[in-house]
A tleap script that builds the chain and sets N, CA, C and O, in Angstrom:
source leaprc.protein.ff14SB
mol = sequence {
  NMET GLU PRO SER ILE ALA LEU ASP PRO GLN
  ALA LEU ARG ALA LEU ILE LYS GLU SER VAL
  ARG GLU VAL MET ARG GLU GLU TRP PHE LYS
  PHE PHE GLU MET LEU THR PRO TYR VAL ASP
  ASP GLN GLU GLN ALA GLU ILE ALA ALA SER
  PHE SER PRO GLY ASP TYR GLN ALA GLU ASP
  PHE ALA ASP VAL THR ASP TRP PHE ASP ASP
  GLU SER GLN CALA
}
set mol.1.N position { -0.655 -46.643 26.021 }
set mol.1.CA position { 0.075 -45.576 25.445 }
set mol.1.C position { 0.348 -45.359 24.005 }
set mol.1.O position { 0.611 -46.337 23.306 }
set mol.2.N position { 0.303 -43.887 23.376 }
set mol.2.CA position { 0.519 -44.093 21.565 }
set mol.2.C position { 1.855 -43.882 21.359 }
set mol.2.O position { 2.586 -43.305 22.165 }
set mol.3.N position { 2.246 -44.399 20.143 }
set mol.3.CA position { 3.477 -44.521 19.990 }
set mol.3.C position { 3.882 -42.962 19.572 }
set mol.3.O position { 3.141 -42.117 19.071 }
set mol.4.N position { 5.053 -42.861 19.873 }
set mol.4.CA position { 5.685 -41.220 19.453 }
set mol.4.C position { 6.485 -41.491 18.113 }
set mol.4.O position { 7.188 -42.467 17.848 }
set mol.5.N position { 6.182 -40.301 17.278 }
set mol.5.CA position { 6.568 -40.251 16.426 }
set mol.5.C position { 7.777 -39.102 16.214 }
set mol.5.O position { 7.813 -37.878 16.346 }
set mol.6.N position { 8.465 -39.833 15.934 }
set mol.6.CA position { 10.245 -38.850 15.855 }
set mol.6.C position { 10.283 -37.883 14.527 }
set mol.6.O position { 10.202 -38.286 13.367 }
set mol.7.N position { 10.397 -36.769 14.875 }
set mol.7.CA position { 10.159 -35.931 13.592 }
set mol.7.C position { 11.795 -35.023 13.603 }
set mol.7.O position { 12.070 -34.302 14.562 }
set mol.8.N position { 12.537 -35.152 12.696 }
set mol.8.CA position { 13.473 -34.360 12.026 }
set mol.8.C position { 13.081 -33.222 12.393 }
set mol.8.O position { 11.900 -33.011 12.117 }
set mol.9.N position { 13.862 -32.016 13.154 }
set mol.9.CA position { 13.822 -30.630 13.334 }
set mol.9.C position { 13.569 -30.179 12.345 }
set mol.9.O position { 12.551 -29.528 12.110 }
set mol.10.N position { 14.745 -30.527 11.314 }
set mol.10.CA position { 14.727 -29.509 10.064 }
set mol.10.C position { 13.071 -29.824 8.906 }
set mol.10.O position { 12.503 -29.001 8.187 }
set mol.11.N position { 12.763 -31.116 9.115 }
set mol.11.CA position { 11.555 -31.559 8.546 }
set mol.11.C position { 10.348 -30.748 9.255 }
set mol.11.O position { 9.586 -30.116 8.524 }
set mol.12.N position { 10.132 -30.744 10.754 }
set mol.12.CA position { 9.336 -29.940 11.578 }
set mol.12.C position { 9.263 -28.337 11.108 }
set mol.12.O position { 8.322 -27.544 11.138 }
set mol.13.N position { 10.584 -28.195 10.681 }
set mol.13.CA position { 10.832 -26.626 10.543 }
set mol.13.C position { 10.088 -26.372 9.173 }
set mol.13.O position { 9.530 -25.278 9.080 }
set mol.14.N position { 10.022 -27.051 8.323 }
set mol.14.CA position { 9.497 -27.036 6.879 }
set mol.14.C position { 8.479 -27.185 6.971 }
set mol.14.O position { 7.923 -26.512 6.102 }
set mol.15.N position { 7.384 -28.021 7.893 }
set mol.15.CA position { 6.410 -28.627 7.567 }
set mol.15.C position { 5.680 -26.945 8.485 }
set mol.15.O position { 4.668 -26.491 7.952 }
set mol.16.N position { 6.073 -26.387 9.397 }
set mol.16.CA position { 5.808 -25.605 10.246 }
set mol.16.C position { 5.563 -23.987 9.061 }
set mol.16.O position { 4.538 -23.317 8.937 }
set mol.17.N position { 7.090 -23.766 8.281 }
set mol.17.CA position { 6.560 -22.804 7.336 }
set mol.17.C position { 6.009 -23.244 6.307 }
set mol.17.O position { 5.596 -22.324 5.601 }
set mol.18.N position { 5.746 -24.615 5.755 }
set mol.18.CA position { 4.733 -24.252 4.750 }
set mol.18.C position { 3.403 -24.247 5.128 }
set mol.18.O position { 2.621 -23.715 4.340 }
set mol.19.N position { 2.948 -24.737 6.195 }
set mol.19.CA position { 1.476 -24.135 7.000 }
set mol.19.C position { 1.447 -22.698 7.226 }
set mol.19.O position { 0.378 -22.184 6.899 }
set mol.20.N position { 2.143 -22.074 7.597 }
set mol.20.CA position { 2.210 -20.833 7.726 }
set mol.20.C position { 2.046 -19.696 6.880 }
set mol.20.O position { 1.449 -18.626 7.003 }
set mol.21.N position { 2.973 -20.397 5.687 }
set mol.21.CA position { 2.641 -19.546 4.251 }
set mol.21.C position { 1.250 -20.124 3.626 }
set mol.21.O position { 0.675 -19.406 2.808 }
set mol.22.N position { 0.788 -21.144 3.903 }
set mol.22.CA position { -0.578 -21.400 3.201 }
set mol.22.C position { -1.272 -20.525 3.976 }
set mol.22.O position { -1.836 -19.662 3.303 }
set mol.23.N position { -1.444 -20.433 5.223 }
set mol.23.CA position { -2.304 -19.636 6.164 }
set mol.23.C position { -2.309 -18.176 5.607 }
set mol.23.O position { -3.426 -17.671 5.498 }
set mol.24.N position { -1.057 -17.299 5.179 }
set mol.24.CA position { -0.911 -16.330 5.134 }
set mol.24.C position { -1.070 -16.139 3.640 }
set mol.24.O position { -0.959 -14.931 3.430 }
set mol.25.N position { -1.256 -16.717 2.641 }
set mol.25.CA position { -2.067 -16.735 1.378 }
set mol.25.C position { -3.426 -16.788 1.434 }
set mol.25.O position { -4.074 -16.245 0.540 }
set mol.26.N position { -4.039 -17.424 2.454 }
set mol.26.CA position { -5.157 -17.610 2.311 }
set mol.26.C position { -6.135 -15.845 3.183 }
set mol.26.O position { -7.197 -15.262 2.964 }
set mol.27.N position { -5.017 -15.660 4.112 }
set mol.27.CA position { -5.511 -14.304 4.354 }
set mol.27.C position { -5.375 -13.164 3.391 }
set mol.27.O position { -6.187 -12.253 3.231 }
set mol.28.N position { -4.197 -13.349 2.751 }
set mol.28.CA position { -3.964 -12.394 1.772 }
set mol.28.C position { -5.132 -12.124 0.552 }
set mol.28.O position { -5.365 -11.006 0.093 }
set mol.29.N position { -5.844 -13.434 0.106 }
set mol.29.CA position { -6.458 -13.683 -0.785 }
set mol.29.C position { -8.078 -12.860 -0.123 }
set mol.29.O position { -8.852 -12.103 -0.709 }
set mol.30.N position { -8.114 -13.359 1.175 }
set mol.30.CA position { -9.472 -12.696 1.930 }
set mol.30.C position { -9.390 -11.121 2.095 }
set mol.30.O position { -10.442 -10.483 2.052 }
set mol.31.N position { -8.267 -10.516 2.270 }
set mol.31.CA position { -7.958 -8.865 2.295 }
set mol.31.C position { -8.084 -8.929 0.765 }
set mol.31.O position { -9.184 -8.564 0.351 }
set mol.32.N position { -7.361 -9.242 0.011 }
set mol.32.CA position { -7.781 -8.670 -1.210 }
set mol.32.C position { -9.243 -8.532 -1.967 }
set mol.32.O position { -9.792 -7.642 -2.616 }
set mol.33.N position { -9.620 -9.976 -1.517 }
set mol.33.CA position { -11.398 -9.865 -1.621 }
set mol.33.C position { -11.958 -8.578 -1.253 }
set mol.33.O position { -12.487 -7.877 -2.116 }
set mol.34.N position { -11.882 -8.197 0.004 }
set mol.34.CA position { -12.458 -6.830 0.356 }
set mol.34.C position { -12.211 -6.310 0.153 }
set mol.34.O position { -13.135 -5.497 0.128 }
set mol.35.N position { -10.975 -5.675 -0.301 }
set mol.35.CA position { -10.764 -4.780 -1.554 }
set mol.35.C position { -11.394 -4.119 -2.073 }
set mol.35.O position { -11.645 -2.914 -2.105 }
set mol.36.N position { -11.792 -5.325 -2.700 }
set mol.36.CA position { -12.546 -5.478 -4.460 }
set mol.36.C position { -13.875 -5.021 -4.186 }
set mol.36.O position { -14.614 -5.669 -3.444 }
set mol.37.N position { -14.277 -3.819 -4.799 }
set mol.37.CA position { -15.272 -3.456 -5.014 }
set mol.37.C position { -16.425 -4.583 -5.404 }
set mol.37.O position { -15.800 -5.542 -5.856 }
set mol.38.N position { -17.669 -4.834 -5.418 }
set mol.38.CA position { -18.675 -5.458 -5.880 }
set mol.38.C position { -19.105 -5.076 -7.131 }
set mol.38.O position { -19.518 -3.922 -7.244 }
set mol.39.N position { -19.097 -5.778 -8.069 }
set mol.39.CA position { -19.836 -5.066 -9.457 }
set mol.39.C position { -20.863 -5.879 -9.729 }
set mol.39.O position { -20.454 -7.003 -10.022 }
set mol.40.N position { -22.342 -5.749 -9.761 }
set mol.40.CA position { -23.080 -6.788 -10.463 }
set mol.40.C position { -23.363 -7.104 -11.359 }
set mol.40.O position { -22.447 -6.665 -12.054 }
set mol.41.N position { -24.282 -7.805 -12.267 }
set mol.41.CA position { -24.049 -8.230 -13.566 }
set mol.41.C position { -24.704 -7.431 -14.240 }
set mol.41.O position { -24.710 -7.841 -15.401 }
set mol.42.N position { -25.498 -6.114 -14.095 }
set mol.42.CA position { -25.772 -5.065 -14.959 }
set mol.42.C position { -24.519 -4.093 -15.326 }
set mol.42.O position { -24.252 -3.780 -16.487 }
set mol.43.N position { -23.716 -3.613 -14.082 }
set mol.43.CA position { -22.438 -2.825 -14.257 }
set mol.43.C position { -21.458 -3.627 -15.087 }
set mol.43.O position { -20.677 -3.060 -15.851 }
set mol.44.N position { -21.493 -4.990 -14.938 }
set mol.44.CA position { -20.529 -5.645 -15.407 }
set mol.44.C position { -20.704 -5.657 -17.234 }
set mol.44.O position { -19.786 -5.721 -18.052 }
set mol.45.N position { -21.933 -5.588 -17.457 }
set mol.45.CA position { -22.431 -5.757 -18.348 }
set mol.45.C position { -21.706 -4.493 -19.162 }
set mol.45.O position { -20.941 -4.556 -20.124 }
set mol.46.N position { -22.219 -3.296 -18.432 }
set mol.46.CA position { -21.753 -1.691 -19.349 }
set mol.46.C position { -20.586 -1.492 -18.930 }
set mol.46.O position { -20.296 -0.320 -19.168 }
set mol.47.N position { -19.650 -2.096 -18.363 }
set mol.47.CA position { -17.871 -1.793 -18.512 }
set mol.47.C position { -17.721 -2.644 -19.898 }
set mol.47.O position { -17.261 -2.133 -20.919 }
set mol.48.N position { -18.146 -3.955 -19.821 }
set mol.48.CA position { -17.569 -4.673 -21.170 }
set mol.48.C position { -18.034 -4.260 -22.265 }
set mol.48.O position { -17.263 -4.471 -23.202 }
set mol.49.N position { -19.408 -3.528 -22.660 }
set mol.49.CA position { -19.784 -3.033 -23.595 }
set mol.49.C position { -19.030 -1.760 -23.548 }
set mol.49.O position { -18.790 -1.595 -24.744 }
set mol.50.N position { -18.495 -0.740 -22.914 }
set mol.50.CA position { -17.804 0.437 -22.981 }
set mol.50.C position { -16.026 -0.056 -23.096 }
set mol.50.O position { -15.367 0.930 -23.426 }
set mol.51.N position { -15.249 -1.171 -22.927 }
set mol.51.CA position { -13.854 -1.213 -22.725 }
set mol.51.C position { -13.650 -2.554 -23.757 }
set mol.51.O position { -14.524 -3.400 -23.567 }
set mol.52.N position { -13.009 -2.783 -24.440 }
set mol.52.CA position { -12.819 -3.810 -25.315 }
set mol.52.C position { -11.167 -4.044 -25.522 }
set mol.52.O position { -10.416 -3.211 -26.029 }
set mol.53.N position { -10.803 -5.254 -25.058 }
set mol.53.CA position { -9.560 -5.435 -24.937 }
set mol.53.C position { -8.706 -5.183 -26.570 }
set mol.53.O position { -7.591 -4.672 -26.675 }
set mol.54.N position { -9.585 -5.702 -27.769 }
set mol.54.CA position { -9.199 -5.108 -28.948 }
set mol.54.C position { -8.787 -3.745 -29.393 }
set mol.54.O position { -8.090 -3.481 -30.372 }
set mol.55.N position { -9.503 -2.625 -28.235 }
set mol.55.CA position { -9.126 -1.289 -28.599 }
set mol.55.C position { -7.615 -0.840 -27.998 }
set mol.55.O position { -7.059 0.251 -28.129 }
set mol.56.N position { -7.278 -1.684 -27.505 }
set mol.56.CA position { -5.749 -1.316 -27.062 }
set mol.56.C position { -4.443 -2.152 -27.560 }
set mol.56.O position { -4.476 -3.379 -27.648 }
set mol.57.N position { -3.626 -1.605 -27.785 }
set mol.57.CA position { -2.388 -2.751 -27.991 }
set mol.57.C position { -1.493 -3.296 -27.101 }
set mol.57.O position { -0.831 -2.727 -26.232 }
set mol.58.N position { -1.542 -4.490 -27.415 }
set mol.58.CA position { -0.540 -5.234 -26.495 }
set mol.58.C position { 0.656 -5.132 -25.697 }
set mol.58.O position { 1.179 -5.740 -24.763 }
set mol.59.N position { 0.910 -4.032 -26.493 }
set mol.59.CA position { 2.301 -3.103 -25.638 }
set mol.59.C position { 1.681 -2.179 -24.520 }
set mol.59.O position { 2.368 -1.875 -23.545 }
set mol.60.N position { 0.545 -1.788 -24.641 }
set mol.60.CA position { 0.136 -0.818 -23.277 }
set mol.60.C position { -0.067 -2.022 -21.957 }
set mol.60.O position { -0.420 -1.671 -20.832 }
set mol.61.N position { 0.165 -3.184 -22.252 }
set mol.61.CA position { -0.083 -4.106 -20.930 }
set mol.61.C position { 1.077 -4.485 -20.429 }
set mol.61.O position { 2.086 -4.480 -21.134 }
set mol.62.N position { 1.094 -4.840 -19.230 }
set mol.62.CA position { 2.313 -5.451 -18.869 }
set mol.62.C position { 1.609 -6.933 -18.344 }
set mol.62.O position { 0.480 -7.000 -17.857 }
set mol.63.N position { 2.474 -8.031 -18.541 }
set mol.63.CA position { 1.531 -9.267 -18.174 }
set mol.63.C position { 2.383 -9.548 -16.414 }
set mol.63.O position { 3.574 -9.574 -16.104 }
set mol.64.N position { 1.223 -9.702 -15.658 }
set mol.64.CA position { 1.823 -9.812 -13.888 }
set mol.64.C position { 1.484 -11.162 -13.544 }
set mol.64.O position { 1.768 -11.577 -12.421 }
set mol.65.N position { 0.823 -12.002 -14.508 }
set mol.65.CA position { 0.184 -13.018 -14.004 }
set mol.65.C position { 1.656 -14.013 -13.286 }
set mol.65.O position { 1.584 -14.637 -12.227 }
set mol.66.N position { 2.732 -13.947 -14.052 }
set mol.66.CA position { 3.579 -14.596 -13.168 }
set mol.66.C position { 4.345 -14.188 -11.576 }
set mol.66.O position { 5.086 -14.858 -10.857 }
set mol.67.N position { 3.938 -13.163 -11.466 }
set mol.67.CA position { 3.870 -12.510 -9.861 }
set mol.67.C position { 3.335 -13.454 -9.007 }
set mol.67.O position { 3.977 -13.962 -8.087 }
set mol.68.N position { 2.163 -13.712 -9.278 }
set mol.68.CA position { 1.615 -14.615 -8.393 }
set mol.68.C position { 1.886 -16.171 -8.500 }
set mol.68.O position { 1.434 -17.024 -7.737 }
set mol.69.N position { 2.585 -16.348 -9.428 }
set mol.69.CA position { 3.196 -17.788 -9.203 }
set mol.69.C position { 4.359 -18.181 -8.818 }
set mol.69.O position { 4.738 -19.349 -8.738 }
set mol.70.N position { 4.929 -17.262 -8.580 }
set mol.70.CA position { 6.824 -17.136 -8.400 }
set mol.70.C position { 6.667 -17.440 -6.724 }
set mol.70.O position { 5.853 -16.862 -6.003 }
set mol.71.N position { 7.378 -18.204 -6.394 }
set mol.71.CA position { 6.940 -18.774 -4.508 }
set mol.71.C position { 8.598 -17.675 -4.238 }
set mol.71.O position { 8.832 -17.088 -3.182 }
set mol.72.N position { 9.448 -17.654 -5.374 }
set mol.72.CA position { 10.587 -16.837 -4.602 }
set mol.72.C position { 10.394 -15.524 -4.330 }
set mol.72.O position { 11.264 -14.916 -3.708 }
set mol.73.N position { 9.202 -14.869 -4.762 }
set mol.73.CA position { 9.079 -13.408 -4.495 }
set mol.73.C position { 8.156 -13.202 -2.760 }
set mol.73.O position { 7.798 -12.214 -2.118 }
set mol.74.N position { 8.064 -14.687 -2.537 }
set mol.74.CA position { 7.136 -14.666 -1.075 }
set mol.74.C position { 7.617 -14.128 0.132 }
set mol.74.O position { 6.910 -14.142 1.139 }
savepdb mol mol.pdb
quit
């Protein structure tokens, strides 16, 4: 007979919650990948030649990178 492992209900809840969060994050990334159009190397080179970040002022942009790192928004 295998030894049973006693697990605190709160710890089990936290483990399940984190596992579900990981799966949902993976599924969101798959979904976003499906929505992102494919760009081949030639097309990307044309885009890079047409648009340069130096052509724009920093004030024209909003830094949204912290949106994806903030767990409190999940």
